[in-house]
ChimeraX commands (.cxc) that place a marker at each C-alpha (Angstrom):
marker #1 position -10.11,-95.08,-49.06 radius 0.5
marker #1 position -10.66,-93.36,-52.39 radius 0.5
marker #1 position -7.91,-91.46,-54.14 radius 0.5
marker #1 position -5.89,-91.49,-57.30 radius 0.5
marker #1 position -2.37,-92.82,-57.59 radius 0.5
marker #1 position -0.04,-93.22,-60.50 radius 0.5
marker #1 position 0.72,-96.50,-62.18 radius 0.5
marker #1 position 4.25,-96.23,-60.82 radius 0.5
marker #1 position 6.53,-97.73,-58.18 radius 0.5
marker #1 position 5.47,-95.12,-55.61 radius 0.5
marker #1 position 1.81,-95.99,-56.19 radius 0.5
marker #1 position 2.54,-99.69,-55.74 radius 0.5
marker #1 position 4.44,-98.94,-52.51 radius 0.5
marker #1 position 1.65,-96.72,-51.18 radius 0.5
marker #1 position -1.01,-99.31,-51.96 radius 0.5
marker #1 position 1.08,-102.02,-50.24 radius 0.5
marker #1 position 1.48,-99.85,-47.12 radius 0.5
marker #1 position -2.27,-99.19,-46.99 radius 0.5
marker #1 position -3.11,-102.85,-47.60 radius 0.5
marker #1 position -0.73,-103.92,-44.81 radius 0.5
marker #1 position -2.44,-101.43,-42.46 radius 0.5
marker #1 position -5.81,-103.01,-43.27 radius 0.5
marker #1 position -7.09,-100.10,-45.36 radius 0.5
marker #1 position -9.49,-101.12,-48.14 radius 0.5
marker #1 position -7.90,-99.83,-51.35 radius 0.5
marker #1 position -10.35,-101.44,-53.76 radius 0.5
marker #1 position -11.83,-98.05,-54.71 radius 0.5
marker #1 position -8.50,-96.38,-55.46 radius 0.5
marker #1 position -8.07,-95.10,-59.02 radius 0.5
marker #1 position -4.78,-96.06,-60.65 radius 0.5
marker #1 position -3.90,-93.77,-63.54 radius 0.5
marker #1 position -1.14,-93.78,-66.11 radius 0.5
marker #1 position -1.77,-90.02,-66.57 radius 0.5
marker #1 position -0.55,-89.00,-63.11 radius 0.5
marker #1 position 2.41,-89.70,-60.88 radius 0.5
marker #1 position 1.91,-90.67,-57.26 radius 0.5
marker #1 position 2.60,-87.62,-55.10 radius 0.5
marker #1 position 5.83,-87.90,-53.10 radius 0.5
marker #1 position 6.80,-85.88,-50.08 radius 0.5
marker #1 position 10.40,-85.88,-48.92 radius 0.5
marker #1 position 10.96,-84.67,-45.37 radius 0.5
marker #1 position 14.45,-83.45,-44.51 radius 0.5
marker #1 position 15.67,-83.54,-40.93 radius 0.5
marker #1 position 18.69,-81.93,-39.32 radius 0.5
marker #1 position 19.74,-82.95,-35.81 radius 0.5
marker #1 position 16.45,-84.86,-35.43 radius 0.5
marker #1 position 14.46,-81.69,-36.23 radius 0.5
marker #1 position 12.15,-81.45,-39.22 radius 0.5
marker #1 position 13.53,-78.61,-41.33 radius 0.5
marker #1 position 12.21,-78.90,-44.88 radius 0.5
marker #1 position 9.73,-80.75,-47.07 radius 0.5
marker #1 position 10.10,-81.21,-50.82 radius 0.5
marker #1 position 6.96,-82.19,-52.74 radius 0.5
marker #1 position 7.13,-83.97,-56.08 radius 0.5
marker #1 position 3.74,-83.70,-57.74 radius 0.5
marker #1 position 2.16,-83.17,-61.12 radius 0.5
marker #1 position -1.50,-82.38,-60.57 radius 0.5
marker #1 position -4.27,-83.30,-63.02 radius 0.5
marker #1 position -8.06,-83.47,-62.77 radius 0.5
marker #1 position -9.29,-87.04,-63.33 radius 0.5
marker #1 position -10.20,-87.70,-66.97 radius 0.5
marker #1 position -13.84,-88.38,-67.86 radius 0.5
marker #1 position -13.08,-92.12,-68.01 radius 0.5
marker #1 position -11.28,-92.05,-64.63 radius 0.5
marker #1 position -14.14,-90.05,-63.11 radius 0.5
marker #1 position -16.71,-92.61,-64.36 radius 0.5
marker #1 position -14.66,-95.44,-62.84 radius 0.5
marker #1 position -14.32,-93.61,-59.50 radius 0.5
marker #1 position -18.07,-92.89,-59.37 radius 0.5
marker #1 position -18.93,-96.45,-60.37 radius 0.5
marker #1 position -16.65,-97.93,-57.69 radius 0.5
marker #1 position -18.09,-95.67,-55.02 radius 0.5
marker #1 position -21.67,-96.20,-56.19 radius 0.5
marker #1 position -21.32,-99.97,-55.83 radius 0.5
marker #1 position -20.22,-99.65,-52.19 radius 0.5
marker #1 position -21.95,-96.48,-50.93 radius 0.5
marker #1 position -24.68,-98.43,-49.15 radius 0.5
marker #1 position -22.04,-99.93,-46.84 radius 0.5
marker #1 position -21.20,-96.58,-45.25 radius 0.5
marker #1 position -22.89,-94.26,-42.76 radius 0.5
marker #1 position -20.38,-91.42,-43.18 radius 0.5
marker #1 position -18.15,-90.25,-46.03 radius 0.5
marker #1 position -15.30,-87.82,-45.33 radius 0.5
marker #1 position -14.07,-85.57,-48.14 radius 0.5
marker #1 position -10.55,-84.48,-47.31 radius 0.5
marker #1 position -9.71,-81.89,-49.93 radius 0.5
marker #1 position -6.02,-81.14,-50.26 radius 0.5
marker #1 position -6.53,-78.96,-53.34 radius 0.5
marker #1 position -4.56,-81.49,-55.42 radius 0.5
marker #1 position -7.21,-81.50,-58.21 radius 0.5
marker #1 position -8.41,-85.08,-57.56 radius 0.5
marker #1 position -11.51,-83.85,-55.75 radius 0.5
marker #1 position -12.64,-81.54,-58.53 radius 0.5
marker #1 position -15.66,-79.26,-58.17 radius 0.5
marker #1 position -17.67,-81.58,-60.41 radius 0.5
marker #1 position -16.61,-84.80,-58.69 radius 0.5
marker #1 position -17.29,-83.29,-55.25 radius 0.5
marker #1 position -20.84,-82.26,-56.25 radius 0.5
marker #1 position -21.68,-85.61,-57.81 radius 0.5
marker #1 position -20.38,-87.48,-54.76 radius 0.5
marker #1 position -22.24,-85.21,-52.33 radius 0.5
marker #1 position -25.47,-85.79,-54.31 radius 0.5
marker #1 position -24.88,-89.56,-54.32 radius 0.5
marker #1 position -24.36,-89.52,-50.56 radius 0.5
marker #1 position -27.49,-87.43,-49.98 radius 0.5
marker #1 position -29.56,-89.81,-52.12 radius 0.5
marker #1 position -28.31,-92.71,-49.98 radius 0.5
marker #1 position -28.72,-90.91,-46.61 radius 0.5
marker #1 position -24.98,-90.97,-45.99 radius 0.5
marker #1 position -23.71,-88.22,-43.68 radius 0.5
marker #1 position -20.96,-86.14,-45.33 radius 0.5
marker #1 position -18.05,-84.29,-43.74 radius 0.5
marker #1 position -15.88,-81.97,-45.85 radius 0.5
marker #1 position -12.42,-80.80,-44.82 radius 0.5
marker #1 position -12.15,-77.85,-47.23 radius 0.5
marker #1 position -9.37,-76.13,-49.13 radius 0.5
marker #1 position -9.54,-73.06,-51.32 radius 0.5
marker #1 position -11.94,-70.16,-51.41 radius 0.5
marker #1 position -15.05,-71.63,-53.05 radius 0.5
marker #1 position -17.73,-72.61,-50.53 radius 0.5
marker #1 position -19.97,-73.63,-53.45 radius 0.5
marker #1 position -17.82,-76.72,-53.96 radius 0.5
marker #1 position -19.06,-78.11,-50.62 radius 0.5
marker #1 position -22.77,-77.23,-50.80 radius 0.5
marker #1 position -24.72,-80.33,-49.87 radius 0.5
marker #1 position -22.31,-81.44,-47.15 radius 0.5
marker #1 position -23.72,-82.06,-43.68 radius 0.5
marker #1 position -20.63,-80.77,-41.88 radius 0.5
marker #1 position -17.60,-78.71,-42.87 radius 0.5
marker #1 position -14.38,-78.69,-40.80 radius 0.5
marker #1 position -12.23,-75.66,-41.65 radius 0.5
marker #1 position -9.39,-74.33,-39.56 radius 0.5
marker #1 position -9.19,-70.56,-39.02 radius 0.5
marker #1 position -7.36,-69.81,-42.27 radius 0.5
marker #1 position -9.62,-72.07,-44.34 radius 0.5
marker #1 position -12.73,-70.47,-42.80 radius 0.5
marker #1 position -11.50,-66.98,-43.65 radius 0.5
marker #1 position -10.51,-68.10,-47.17 radius 0.5
marker #1 position -13.91,-69.74,-47.80 radius 0.5
marker #1 position -15.84,-66.74,-46.55 radius 0.5
marker #1 position -13.55,-63.90,-47.67 radius 0.5
marker #1 position -14.16,-62.56,-44.16 radius 0.5
marker #1 position -11.93,-60.75,-41.72 radius 0.5
marker #1 position -13.52,-62.28,-38.62 radius 0.5
marker #1 position -14.33,-65.76,-37.43 radius 0.5
marker #1 position -17.88,-64.73,-36.54 radius 0.5
marker #1 position -18.59,-63.44,-40.05 radius 0.5
marker #1 position -16.92,-66.52,-41.53 radius 0.5
marker #1 position -19.07,-68.88,-39.46 radius 0.5
marker #1 position -22.25,-67.00,-40.37 radius 0.5
marker #1 position -21.30,-67.08,-44.06 radius 0.5
marker #1 position -20.51,-70.82,-44.09 radius 0.5
marker #1 position -23.68,-71.68,-42.18 radius 0.5
marker #1 position -25.78,-70.09,-44.92 radius 0.5
marker #1 position -24.54,-72.92,-47.18 radius 0.5
marker #1 position -23.74,-75.82,-44.84 radius 0.5
marker #1 position -25.76,-76.51,-41.67 radius 0.5
marker #1 position -22.91,-77.52,-39.37 radius 0.5
marker #1 position -19.43,-76.01,-39.03 radius 0.5
marker #1 position -16.73,-77.58,-36.88 radius 0.5
marker #1 position -14.00,-74.97,-36.50 radius 0.5
marker #1 position -10.60,-76.44,-35.64 radius 0.5
marker #1 position -8.59,-73.99,-33.55 radius 0.5
marker #1 position -5.27,-75.79,-33.07 radius 0.5
marker #1 position -4.17,-75.59,-29.43 radius 0.5
marker #1 position -7.48,-73.95,-28.52 radius 0.5
marker #1 position -9.49,-77.05,-29.46 radius 0.5
marker #1 position -12.70,-77.31,-31.50 radius 0.5
marker #1 position -15.97,-75.42,-31.70 radius 0.5
marker #1 position -19.06,-76.94,-33.29 radius 0.5
marker #1 position -21.58,-74.48,-34.67 radius 0.5
marker #1 position -24.88,-76.24,-35.31 radius 0.5
marker #1 position -28.14,-75.11,-33.70 radius 0.5
marker #1 position -25.99,-74.25,-30.70 radius 0.5
marker #1 position -22.29,-73.67,-30.07 radius 0.5
marker #1 position -20.26,-76.40,-28.33 radius 0.5
marker #1 position -16.55,-76.20,-27.52 radius 0.5
marker #1 position -13.98,-78.88,-26.74 radius 0.5
marker #1 position -10.52,-78.06,-25.46 radius 0.5
marker #1 position -7.42,-79.48,-27.08 radius 0.5
marker #1 position -5.94,-82.38,-25.17 radius 0.5
marker #1 position -2.32,-82.28,-24.11 radius 0.5
marker #1 position -0.75,-85.58,-25.19 radius 0.5
marker #1 position 2.02,-85.14,-22.59 radius 0.5
marker #1 position 0.31,-83.98,-19.37 radius 0.5
marker link #1:1,2 radius 0.2
marker link #1:2,3 radius 0.2
marker link #1:3,4 radius 0.2
marker link #1:4,5 radius 0.2
marker link #1:5,6 radius 0.2
marker link #1:6,7 radius 0.2
marker link #1:7,8 radius 0.2
marker link #1:8,9 radius 0.2
marker link #1:9,10 radius 0.2
marker link #1:10,11 radius 0.2
marker link #1:11,12 radius 0.2
marker link #1:12,13 radius 0.2
marker link #1:13,14 radius 0.2
marker link #1:14,15 radius 0.2
marker link #1:15,16 radius 0.2
marker link #1:16,17 radius 0.2
marker link #1:17,18 radius 0.2
marker link #1:18,19 radius 0.2
marker link #1:19,20 radius 0.2
marker link #1:20,21 radius 0.2
marker link #1:21,22 radius 0.2
marker link #1:22,23 radius 0.2
marker link #1:23,24 radius 0.2
marker link #1:24,25 radius 0.2
marker link #1:25,26 radius 0.2
marker link #1:26,27 radius 0.2
marker link #1:27,28 radius 0.2
marker link #1:28,29 radius 0.2
marker link #1:29,30 radius 0.2
marker link #1:30,31 radius 0.2
marker link #1:31,32 radius 0.2
marker link #1:32,33 radius 0.2
marker link #1:33,34 radius 0.2
marker link #1:34,35 radius 0.2
marker link #1:35,36 radius 0.2
marker link #1:36,37 radius 0.2
marker link #1:37,38 radius 0.2
marker link #1:38,39 radius 0.2
marker link #1:39,40 radius 0.2
marker link #1:40,41 radius 0.2
marker link #1:41,42 radius 0.2
marker link #1:42,43 radius 0.2
marker link #1:43,44 radius 0.2
marker link #1:44,45 radius 0.2
marker link #1:45,46 radius 0.2
marker link #1:46,47 radius 0.2
marker link #1:47,48 radius 0.2
marker link #1:48,49 radius 0.2
marker link #1:49,50 radius 0.2
marker link #1:50,51 radius 0.2
marker link #1:51,52 radius 0.2
marker link #1:52,53 radius 0.2
marker link #1:53,54 radius 0.2
marker link #1:54,55 radius 0.2
marker link #1:55,56 radius 0.2
marker link #1:56,57 radius 0.2
marker link #1:57,58 radius 0.2
marker link #1:58,59 radius 0.2
marker link #1:59,60 radius 0.2
marker link #1:60,61 radius 0.2
marker link #1:61,62 radius 0.2
marker link #1:62,63 radius 0.2
marker link #1:63,64 radius 0.2
marker link #1:64,65 radius 0.2
marker link #1:65,66 radius 0.2
marker link #1:66,67 radius 0.2
marker link #1:67,68 radius 0.2
marker link #1:68,69 radius 0.2
marker link #1:69,70 radius 0.2
marker link #1:70,71 radius 0.2
marker link #1:71,72 radius 0.2
marker link #1:72,73 radius 0.2
marker link #1:73,74 radius 0.2
marker link #1:74,75 radius 0.2
marker link #1:75,76 radius 0.2
marker link #1:76,77 radius 0.2
marker link #1:77,78 radius 0.2
marker link #1:78,79 radius 0.2
marker link #1:79,80 radius 0.2
marker link #1:80,81 radius 0.2
marker link #1:81,82 radius 0.2
marker link #1:82,83 radius 0.2
marker link #1:83,84 radius 0.2
marker link #1:84,85 radius 0.2
marker link #1:85,86 radius 0.2
marker link #1:86,87 radius 0.2
marker link #1:87,88 radius 0.2
marker link #1:88,89 radius 0.2
marker link #1:89,90 radius 0.2
marker link #1:90,91 radius 0.2
marker link #1:91,92 radius 0.2
marker link #1:92,93 radius 0.2
marker link #1:93,94 radius 0.2
marker link #1:94,95 radius 0.2
marker link #1:95,96 radius 0.2
marker link #1:96,97 radius 0.2
marker link #1:97,98 radius 0.2
marker link #1:98,99 radius 0.2
marker link #1:99,100 radius 0.2
marker link #1:100,101 radius 0.2
marker link #1:101,102 radius 0.2
marker link #1:102,103 radius 0.2
marker link #1:103,104 radius 0.2
marker link #1:104,105 radius 0.2
marker link #1:105,106 radius 0.2
marker link #1:106,107 radius 0.2
marker link #1:107,108 radius 0.2
marker link #1:108,109 radius 0.2
marker link #1:109,110 radius 0.2
marker link #1:110,111 radius 0.2
marker link #1:111,112 radius 0.2
marker link #1:112,113 radius 0.2
marker link #1:113,114 radius 0.2
marker link #1:114,115 radius 0.2
marker link #1:115,116 radius 0.2
marker link #1:116,117 radius 0.2
marker link #1:117,118 radius 0.2
marker link #1:118,119 radius 0.2
marker link #1:119,120 radius 0.2
marker link #1:120,121 radius 0.2
marker link #1:121,122 radius 0.2
marker link #1:122,123 radius 0.2
marker link #1:123,124 radius 0.2
marker link #1:124,125 radius 0.2
marker link #1:125,126 radius 0.2
marker link #1:126,127 radius 0.2
marker link #1:127,128 radius 0.2
marker link #1:128,129 radius 0.2
marker link #1:129,130 radius 0.2
marker link #1:130,131 radius 0.2
marker link #1:131,132 radius 0.2
marker link #1:132,133 radius 0.2
marker link #1:133,134 radius 0.2
marker link #1:134,135 radius 0.2
marker link #1:135,136 radius 0.2
marker link #1:136,137 radius 0.2
marker link #1:137,138 radius 0.2
marker link #1:138,139 radius 0.2
marker link #1:139,140 radius 0.2
marker link #1:140,141 radius 0.2
marker link #1:141,142 radius 0.2
marker link #1:142,143 radius 0.2
marker link #1:143,144 radius 0.2
marker link #1:144,145 radius 0.2
marker link #1:145,146 radius 0.2
marker link #1:146,147 radius 0.2
marker link #1:147,148 radius 0.2
marker link #1:148,149 radius 0.2
marker link #1:149,150 radius 0.2
marker link #1:150,151 radius 0.2
marker link #1:151,152 radius 0.2
marker link #1:152,153 radius 0.2
marker link #1:153,154 radius 0.2
marker link #1:154,155 radius 0.2
marker link #1:155,156 radius 0.2
marker link #1:156,157 radius 0.2
marker link #1:157,158 radius 0.2
marker link #1:158,159 radius 0.2
marker link #1:159,160 radius 0.2
marker link #1:160,161 radius 0.2
marker link #1:161,162 radius 0.2
marker link #1:162,163 radius 0.2
marker link #1:163,164 radius 0.2
marker link #1:164,165 radius 0.2
marker link #1:165,166 radius 0.2
marker link #1:166,167 radius 0.2
marker link #1:167,168 radius 0.2
marker link #1:168,169 radius 0.2
marker link #1:169,170 radius 0.2
marker link #1:170,171 radius 0.2
marker link #1:171,172 radius 0.2
marker link #1:172,173 radius 0.2
marker link #1:173,174 radius 0.2
marker link #1:174,175 radius 0.2
marker link #1:175,176 radius 0.2
marker link #1:176,177 radius 0.2
marker link #1:177,178 radius 0.2
marker link #1:178,179 radius 0.2
marker link #1:179,180 radius 0.2
marker link #1:180,181 radius 0.2
marker link #1:181,182 radius 0.2
marker link #1:182,183 radius 0.2
marker link #1:183,184 radius 0.2
marker link #1:184,185 radius 0.2
view
């Protein structure tokens, strides 16, 4: 697990939770420049009604970026797949994303990007991209799923479109669909 947390009580709590769950946190970046993001969920009558986010977003500094890249570089050979889950929180900057994608390619590590935003160029070099409908249309500035898929495939060879209750569709050399599973049949 690679991310950036603040050198604060929330960061310590998050790292403890991840450690207890058996998640390797040795590549996490701890920064005194940022605060750990907090999300407060408010419920009324057992129904989720509101979420309040407390976050101050900053791109990693040059020193933090070097540490992140060094930590990942030391361990990259241990992995077959790296997943980039971009929440548009500035940690996965355009520059950091490109450097990491290049490092993975040089080490024959398969890369999956879960995108955010409207810049497909950020993810060039990925093996697979996994947008939902809205993300696909944002990335491609298209009005249709078909045009969005065609656009994305000019940059990234495989597109896995997540379609909520309609399941998944993988666009590679062919088109393969999987239905969503009902957890309560």
